[in-house]
py3Dmol code that shows the C-alpha trace and the ligand (Angstrom):
import py3Dmol

protein = """\
ATOM      1  CA  UNK A   1     234.739 129.983 107.905  1.00  0.00           C
ATOM      2  CA  UNK A   2     234.995 133.760 108.008  1.00  0.00           C
ATOM      3  CA  UNK A   3     235.909 135.083 104.598  1.00  0.00           C
ATOM      4  CA  UNK A   4     236.950 138.637 103.848  1.00  0.00           C
ATOM      5  CA  UNK A   5     239.173 140.628 101.575  1.00  0.00           C
ATOM      6  CA  UNK A   6     241.752 143.266 102.302  1.00  0.00           C
ATOM      7  CA  UNK A   7     243.720 145.826 100.391  1.00  0.00           C
ATOM      8  CA  UNK A   8     247.376 144.902 100.274  1.00  0.00           C
ATOM      9  CA  UNK A   9     249.768 147.826 100.520  1.00  0.00           C
ATOM     10  CA  UNK A  10     253.276 147.616  99.036  1.00  0.00           C
ATOM     11  CA  UNK A  11     254.790 146.955 102.449  1.00  0.00           C
ATOM     12  CA  UNK A  12     252.391 145.748 105.093  1.00  0.00           C
ATOM     13  CA  UNK A  13     248.671 145.223 105.411  1.00  0.00           C
ATOM     14  CA  UNK A  14     246.861 144.980 108.699  1.00  0.00           C
ATOM     15  CA  UNK A  15     243.255 144.176 109.377  1.00  0.00           C
ATOM     16  CA  UNK A  16     241.246 143.379 112.416  1.00  0.00           C
ATOM     17  CA  UNK A  17     238.193 141.215 112.836  1.00  0.00           C
ATOM     18  CA  UNK A  18     235.771 141.389 115.721  1.00  0.00           C
ATOM     19  CA  UNK A  19     237.394 138.398 117.432  1.00  0.00           C
ATOM     20  CA  UNK A  20     240.953 138.279 116.144  1.00  0.00           C
ATOM     21  CA  UNK A  21     243.795 140.408 114.913  1.00  0.00           C
ATOM     22  CA  UNK A  22     246.445 139.559 112.345  1.00  0.00           C
ATOM     23  CA  UNK A  23     248.927 141.155 110.056  1.00  0.00           C
ATOM     24  CA  UNK A  24     250.293 140.221 106.679  1.00  0.00           C
ATOM     25  CA  UNK A  25     253.951 140.950 106.008  1.00  0.00           C
ATOM     26  CA  UNK A  26     254.946 141.096 102.386  1.00  0.00           C
ATOM     27  CA  UNK A  27     258.417 139.859 101.508  1.00  0.00           C
ATOM     28  CA  UNK A  28     260.515 142.122  99.280  1.00  0.00           C
ATOM     29  CA  UNK A  29     260.081 139.796  96.297  1.00  0.00           C
ATOM     30  CA  UNK A  30     256.311 140.052  96.626  1.00  0.00           C
ATOM     31  CA  UNK A  31     256.083 143.797  97.044  1.00  0.00           C
ATOM     32  CA  UNK A  32     253.788 145.474  94.596  1.00  0.00           C
ATOM     33  CA  UNK A  33     255.322 148.302  92.526  1.00  0.00           C
ATOM     34  CA  UNK A  34     253.892 151.646  93.545  1.00  0.00           C
ATOM     35  CA  UNK A  35     252.820 152.183  89.942  1.00  0.00           C
ATOM     36  CA  UNK A  36     250.776 148.998  90.024  1.00  0.00           C
ATOM     37  CA  UNK A  37     247.016 149.431  90.362  1.00  0.00           C
ATOM     38  CA  UNK A  38     245.560 148.341  93.688  1.00  0.00           C
ATOM     39  CA  UNK A  39     245.358 144.584  93.964  1.00  0.00           C
ATOM     40  CA  UNK A  40     242.600 142.892  95.889  1.00  0.00           C
ATOM     41  CA  UNK A  41     243.613 139.791  97.782  1.00  0.00           C
ATOM     42  CA  UNK A  42     241.195 137.327  99.290  1.00  0.00           C
ATOM     43  CA  UNK A  43     242.025 135.455 102.414  1.00  0.00           C
ATOM     44  CA  UNK A  44     240.313 133.051 104.741  1.00  0.00           C
ATOM     45  CA  UNK A  45     240.725 132.887 108.456  1.00  0.00           C
ATOM     46  CA  UNK A  46     239.826 130.255 110.955  1.00  0.00           C
ATOM     47  CA  UNK A  47     240.362 130.506 114.635  1.00  0.00           C
ATOM     48  CA  UNK A  48     243.488 128.676 115.747  1.00  0.00           C
ATOM     49  CA  UNK A  49     242.690 125.486 117.639  1.00  0.00           C
ATOM     50  CA  UNK A  50     243.572 125.370 121.296  1.00  0.00           C
ATOM     51  CA  UNK A  51     244.124 122.096 123.083  1.00  0.00           C
ATOM     52  CA  UNK A  52     241.843 121.760 126.069  1.00  0.00           C
ATOM     53  CA  UNK A  53     242.714 119.545 128.974  1.00  0.00           C
ATOM     54  CA  UNK A  54     239.208 118.142 129.160  1.00  0.00           C
ATOM     55  CA  UNK A  55     238.807 117.226 125.510  1.00  0.00           C
ATOM     56  CA  UNK A  56     241.895 117.835 123.397  1.00  0.00           C
ATOM     57  CA  UNK A  57     240.526 115.930 120.424  1.00  0.00           C
ATOM     58  CA  UNK A  58     237.281 117.888 120.377  1.00  0.00           C
ATOM     59  CA  UNK A  59     239.211 121.129 120.687  1.00  0.00           C
ATOM     60  CA  UNK A  60     241.275 120.351 117.592  1.00  0.00           C
ATOM     61  CA  UNK A  61     240.044 122.367 114.629  1.00  0.00           C
ATOM     62  CA  UNK A  62     240.610 121.792 110.916  1.00  0.00           C
ATOM     63  CA  UNK A  63     243.708 123.410 109.409  1.00  0.00           C
ATOM     64  CA  UNK A  64     243.504 127.147 108.823  1.00  0.00           C
ATOM     65  CA  UNK A  65     244.247 127.049 105.095  1.00  0.00           C
ATOM     66  CA  UNK A  66     242.336 124.670 102.818  1.00  0.00           C
ATOM     67  CA  UNK A  67     245.363 123.622 100.773  1.00  0.00           C
ATOM     68  CA  UNK A  68     244.745 120.982  98.081  1.00  0.00           C
ATOM     69  CA  UNK A  69     247.551 118.830  99.566  1.00  0.00           C
ATOM     70  CA  UNK A  70     249.098 118.635 103.008  1.00  0.00           C
ATOM     71  CA  UNK A  71     252.299 116.754 103.922  1.00  0.00           C
ATOM     72  CA  UNK A  72     253.072 115.411 107.383  1.00  0.00           C
ATOM     73  CA  UNK A  73     256.060 113.666 108.947  1.00  0.00           C
ATOM     74  CA  UNK A  74     256.068 111.436 112.001  1.00  0.00           C
ATOM     75  CA  UNK A  75     258.895 109.951 114.043  1.00  0.00           C
ATOM     76  CA  UNK A  76     258.781 107.635 117.037  1.00  0.00           C
ATOM     77  CA  UNK A  77     261.226 105.575 119.067  1.00  0.00           C
ATOM     78  CA  UNK A  78     260.712 103.098 121.907  1.00  0.00           C
ATOM     79  CA  UNK A  79     263.043 101.290 124.237  1.00  0.00           C
ATOM     80  CA  UNK A  80     262.988  97.501 123.892  1.00  0.00           C
ATOM     81  CA  UNK A  81     262.813  95.503 127.114  1.00  0.00           C
ATOM     82  CA  UNK A  82     262.768  91.711 127.636  1.00  0.00           C
ATOM     83  CA  UNK A  83     259.458  90.112 128.484  1.00  0.00           C
ATOM     84  CA  UNK A  84     257.220  92.614 126.675  1.00  0.00           C
ATOM     85  CA  UNK A  85     255.200  91.988 123.498  1.00  0.00           C
ATOM     86  CA  UNK A  86     256.478  93.535 120.283  1.00  0.00           C
ATOM     87  CA  UNK A  87     253.559  95.037 118.352  1.00  0.00           C
ATOM     88  CA  UNK A  88     254.250  96.738 115.043  1.00  0.00           C
ATOM     89  CA  UNK A  89     251.434  98.110 112.920  1.00  0.00           C
ATOM     90  CA  UNK A  90     248.942  96.267 115.111  1.00  0.00           C
ATOM     91  CA  UNK A  91     250.619  92.894 114.448  1.00  0.00           C
ATOM     92  CA  UNK A  92     252.223  90.767 117.181  1.00  0.00           C
ATOM     93  CA  UNK A  93     255.800  90.089 116.109  1.00  0.00           C
ATOM     94  CA  UNK A  94     257.591  87.154 117.815  1.00  0.00           C
ATOM     95  CA  UNK A  95     260.730  88.499 119.529  1.00  0.00           C
ATOM     96  CA  UNK A  96     262.638  88.163 122.793  1.00  0.00           C
ATOM     97  CA  UNK A  97     261.617  91.687 123.817  1.00  0.00           C
ATOM     98  CA  UNK A  98     259.062  94.409 123.208  1.00  0.00           C
ATOM     99  CA  UNK A  99     258.377  98.104 123.599  1.00  0.00           C
ATOM    100  CA  UNK A 100     258.374  99.864 126.917  1.00  0.00           C
ATOM    101  CA  UNK A 101     255.443 102.292 126.705  1.00  0.00           C
ATOM    102  CA  UNK A 102     252.362 103.712 128.375  1.00  0.00           C
ATOM    103  CA  UNK A 103     250.128 102.312 125.619  1.00  0.00           C
ATOM    104  CA  UNK A 104     250.869  99.151 123.618  1.00  0.00           C
ATOM    105  CA  UNK A 105     254.064 100.808 122.337  1.00  0.00           C
ATOM    106  CA  UNK A 106     253.278 100.405 118.649  1.00  0.00           C
ATOM    107  CA  UNK A 107     256.083 102.502 117.183  1.00  0.00           C
ATOM    108  CA  UNK A 108     254.689 102.402 113.638  1.00  0.00           C
ATOM    109  CA  UNK A 109     251.119 103.380 114.477  1.00  0.00           C
ATOM    110  CA  UNK A 110     252.364 106.144 116.771  1.00  0.00           C
ATOM    111  CA  UNK A 111     254.448 107.747 114.057  1.00  0.00           C
ATOM    112  CA  UNK A 112     251.655 107.340 111.476  1.00  0.00           C
ATOM    113  CA  UNK A 113     249.349 109.207 113.895  1.00  0.00           C
ATOM    114  CA  UNK A 114     251.937 111.959 114.287  1.00  0.00           C
ATOM    115  CA  UNK A 115     252.348 112.230 110.519  1.00  0.00           C
ATOM    116  CA  UNK A 116     248.587 112.642 110.016  1.00  0.00           C
ATOM    117  CA  UNK A 117     248.297 115.142 112.882  1.00  0.00           C
ATOM    118  CA  UNK A 118     251.305 117.014 111.512  1.00  0.00           C
ATOM    119  CA  UNK A 119     249.778 117.219 108.053  1.00  0.00           C
ATOM    120  CA  UNK A 120     246.631 118.671 109.608  1.00  0.00           C
ATOM    121  CA  UNK A 121     248.657 121.227 111.562  1.00  0.00           C
ATOM    122  CA  UNK A 122     247.482 119.729 114.865  1.00  0.00           C
ATOM    123  CA  UNK A 123     249.388 119.085 118.108  1.00  0.00           C
ATOM    124  CA  UNK A 124     251.380 115.855 118.363  1.00  0.00           C
ATOM    125  CA  UNK A 125     250.196 112.484 119.668  1.00  0.00           C
ATOM    126  CA  UNK A 126     251.523 113.224 123.166  1.00  0.00           C
ATOM    127  CA  UNK A 127     249.302 116.292 123.442  1.00  0.00           C
ATOM    128  CA  UNK A 128     246.207 114.746 121.910  1.00  0.00           C
ATOM    129  CA  UNK A 129     246.560 111.518 123.943  1.00  0.00           C
ATOM    130  CA  UNK A 130     248.615 112.531 127.026  1.00  0.00           C
ATOM    131  CA  UNK A 131     250.472 109.623 128.624  1.00  0.00           C
ATOM    132  CA  UNK A 132     249.523 110.824 132.108  1.00  0.00           C
ATOM    133  CA  UNK A 133     245.839 110.309 131.289  1.00  0.00           C
ATOM    134  CA  UNK A 134     244.730 106.922 132.693  1.00  0.00           C
ATOM    135  CA  UNK A 135     242.226 106.781 129.826  1.00  0.00           C
ATOM    136  CA  UNK A 136     245.058 105.852 127.453  1.00  0.00           C
ATOM    137  CA  UNK A 137     246.904 103.417 129.769  1.00  0.00           C
ATOM    138  CA  UNK A 138     247.479 100.179 127.859  1.00  0.00           C
ATOM    139  CA  UNK A 139     245.342 101.503 125.006  1.00  0.00           C
ATOM    140  CA  UNK A 140     245.632  99.803 121.662  1.00  0.00           C
ATOM    141  CA  UNK A 141     247.285 102.186 119.258  1.00  0.00           C
ATOM    142  CA  UNK A 142     244.542 101.459 116.730  1.00  0.00           C
ATOM    143  CA  UNK A 143     242.399 103.782 118.888  1.00  0.00           C
ATOM    144  CA  UNK A 144     244.828 106.640 118.200  1.00  0.00           C
ATOM    145  CA  UNK A 145     244.868 105.907 114.460  1.00  0.00           C
ATOM    146  CA  UNK A 146     241.074 105.899 114.298  1.00  0.00           C
ATOM    147  CA  UNK A 147     240.959 109.277 116.060  1.00  0.00           C
ATOM    148  CA  UNK A 148     243.562 110.716 113.693  1.00  0.00           C
ATOM    149  CA  UNK A 149     241.656 109.421 110.656  1.00  0.00           C
ATOM    150  CA  UNK A 150     238.457 110.930 112.065  1.00  0.00           C
ATOM    151  CA  UNK A 151     240.176 114.302 112.476  1.00  0.00           C
ATOM    152  CA  UNK A 152     241.502 114.016 108.915  1.00  0.00           C
ATOM    153  CA  UNK A 153     238.012 113.474 107.509  1.00  0.00           C
ATOM    154  CA  UNK A 154     236.533 116.219 109.681  1.00  0.00           C
ATOM    155  CA  UNK A 155     239.127 118.597 108.249  1.00  0.00           C
ATOM    156  CA  UNK A 156     238.001 117.629 104.727  1.00  0.00           C
ATOM    157  CA  UNK A 157     241.023 115.520 103.750  1.00  0.00           C
ATOM    158  CA  UNK A 158     241.638 111.934 102.667  1.00  0.00           C
ATOM    159  CA  UNK A 159     244.769 109.798 102.528  1.00  0.00           C
ATOM    160  CA  UNK A 160     246.831 110.324  99.405  1.00  0.00           C
ATOM    161  CA  UNK A 161     249.709 107.997 100.179  1.00  0.00           C
ATOM    162  CA  UNK A 162     251.908 106.989 103.084  1.00  0.00           C
ATOM    163  CA  UNK A 163     255.528 105.874 103.197  1.00  0.00           C
ATOM    164  CA  UNK A 164     256.989 104.456 106.414  1.00  0.00           C
ATOM    165  CA  UNK A 165     260.436 103.202 107.399  1.00  0.00           C
ATOM    166  CA  UNK A 166     260.980 100.958 110.410  1.00  0.00           C
ATOM    167  CA  UNK A 167     264.467 100.895 111.943  1.00  0.00           C
ATOM    168  CA  UNK A 168     265.393  97.872 114.044  1.00  0.00           C
ATOM    169  CA  UNK A 169     268.212  95.377 114.203  1.00  0.00           C
ATOM    170  CA  UNK A 170     266.044  92.359 115.001  1.00  0.00           C
ATOM    171  CA  UNK A 171     263.800  90.572 114.174  1.00  0.00           C
ATOM    172  CA  UNK A 172     263.442  90.538 110.384  1.00  0.00           C
ATOM    173  CA  UNK A 173     260.299  92.378 109.353  1.00  0.00           C
ATOM    174  CA  UNK A 174     259.990  91.035 105.804  1.00  0.00           C
ATOM    175  CA  UNK A 175     257.893  87.965 106.825  1.00  0.00           C
ATOM    176  CA  UNK A 176     255.391  90.296 108.542  1.00  0.00           C
ATOM    177  CA  UNK A 177     255.406  93.217 106.139  1.00  0.00           C
ATOM    178  CA  UNK A 178     252.247  92.295 104.256  1.00  0.00           C
ATOM    179  CA  UNK A 179     250.283  91.655 107.455  1.00  0.00           C
ATOM    180  CA  UNK A 180     251.414  95.040 108.805  1.00  0.00           C
ATOM    181  CA  UNK A 181     250.540  96.793 105.574  1.00  0.00           C
ATOM    182  CA  UNK A 182     247.091  95.140 105.318  1.00  0.00           C
ATOM    183  CA  UNK A 183     246.244  96.051 108.895  1.00  0.00           C
ATOM    184  CA  UNK A 184     247.406  99.631 108.408  1.00  0.00           C
ATOM    185  CA  UNK A 185     245.335  99.922 105.209  1.00  0.00           C
ATOM    186  CA  UNK A 186     242.258  98.710 107.090  1.00  0.00           C
ATOM    187  CA  UNK A 187     242.804 101.193 109.902  1.00  0.00           C
ATOM    188  CA  UNK A 188     243.349 104.059 107.467  1.00  0.00           C
ATOM    189  CA  UNK A 189     240.645 103.009 105.021  1.00  0.00           C
ATOM    190  CA  UNK A 190     243.337 103.224 102.336  1.00  0.00           C
ATOM    191  CA  UNK A 191     244.095 101.095  99.286  1.00  0.00           C
ATOM    192  CA  UNK A 192     247.197  98.908  99.644  1.00  0.00           C
ATOM    193  CA  UNK A 193     248.813 100.714  96.712  1.00  0.00           C
ATOM    194  CA  UNK A 194     248.777 103.909  98.816  1.00  0.00           C
ATOM    195  CA  UNK A 195     250.638 102.448 101.804  1.00  0.00           C
ATOM    196  CA  UNK A 196     254.310 101.484 101.709  1.00  0.00           C
ATOM    197  CA  UNK A 197     256.289  99.897 104.533  1.00  0.00           C
ATOM    198  CA  UNK A 198     260.060  99.627 104.502  1.00  0.00           C
ATOM    199  CA  UNK A 199     262.405  98.238 107.150  1.00  0.00           C
ATOM    200  CA  UNK A 200     266.122  98.543 107.727  1.00  0.00           C
ATOM    201  CA  UNK A 201     268.701  97.713 110.351  1.00  0.00           C
ATOM    202  CA  UNK A 202     270.914 100.251 112.113  1.00  0.00           C
ATOM    203  CA  UNK A 203     274.146  98.498 111.195  1.00  0.00           C
ATOM    204  CA  UNK A 204     274.574  97.174 114.748  1.00  0.00           C
ATOM    205  CA  UNK A 205     275.431 100.627 116.095  1.00  0.00           C
ATOM    206  CA  UNK A 206     273.746 102.639 118.831  1.00  0.00           C
ATOM    207  CA  UNK A 207     270.682 101.450 120.718  1.00  0.00           C
ATOM    208  CA  UNK A 208     268.762 100.768 117.487  1.00  0.00           C
ATOM    209  CA  UNK A 209     271.536  98.547 116.192  1.00  0.00           C
ATOM    210  CA  UNK A 210     272.008  96.787 119.520  1.00  0.00           C
ATOM    211  CA  UNK A 211     268.420  95.525 119.811  1.00  0.00           C
ATOM    212  CA  UNK A 212     267.748  98.000 122.627  1.00  0.00           C
ATOM    213  CA  UNK A 213     265.294 100.249 120.765  1.00  0.00           C
ATOM    214  CA  UNK A 214     263.092 100.486 117.695  1.00  0.00           C
ATOM    215  CA  UNK A 215     262.196 103.572 115.655  1.00  0.00           C
ATOM    216  CA  UNK A 216     260.016 104.547 112.718  1.00  0.00           C
ATOM    217  CA  UNK A 217     259.621 107.448 110.315  1.00  0.00           C
ATOM    218  CA  UNK A 218     256.460 108.138 108.315  1.00  0.00           C
ATOM    219  CA  UNK A 219     255.565 110.648 105.633  1.00  0.00           C
ATOM    220  CA  UNK A 220     251.947 111.113 104.562  1.00  0.00           C
ATOM    221  CA  UNK A 221     250.327 113.107 101.795  1.00  0.00           C
ATOM    222  CA  UNK A 222     246.735 114.131 102.465  1.00  0.00           C
ATOM    223  CA  UNK A 223     244.478 115.359  99.669  1.00  0.00           C
ATOM    224  CA  UNK A 224     241.568 117.762  99.991  1.00  0.00           C
ATOM    225  CA  UNK A 225     238.309 115.945  99.310  1.00  0.00           C
ATOM    226  CA  UNK A 226     236.445 117.146  96.236  1.00  0.00           C
TER     227      UNK A 226
END
"""
ligand_1 = """\
1
ZN
Zn 255.332 105.722 120.629
"""
view = py3Dmol.view(width=600, height=400)
view.addModel(protein, "pdb")
view.setStyle({"model": 0}, {"cartoon": {"style": "trace"}})
view.addModel(ligand_1, "xyz")
view.setStyle({"model": 1}, {"stick": {}})
view.zoomTo()
view.show()
């Protein structure tokens, strides 16, 4: 990590490094009174990651600012079609239909991946694992979770806690909740007290409420490793 310091003027400070250029704009509330002695501010810079078509995961870099905590949100939705398996959190759920998807269509694991990637400031699951790449055709979503967890550790973070909400009209998730939670904990390497799974219906309205789709939201808190 390139570390440097700059002198912050009351309005705007600019600095250039051999390989990058940036500027710092100071909001009015943060402006330093002209009578105030010069203040030295330290900052850290990391090059911004760029997704590469050949190896998007390798190209992903740790987040630019080593914050002690990082929050991420994930959302996913899949169409339900008859004759397909319904897999939620890596668990086969008996139902008359399942998710239409390029991979195994695991709506919960997909949105957990997006929440972790989001917390790390990385591109979303569709960019890291493009659905036009035959490599990911029919892939188990556990593969995506393992990659996201690897990126999290490489960036110097560990799972704080995770809260997920599944939205579907049918079937009832309560009989499967513990199995889903245990499997997710194993994949994340997290204690069960750190992972919470909730489920709700969509009051029989719209595609979610008419058993035509399934959705999930996830929020994660990542903590900087000591
Ligand atoms: Zn998905």
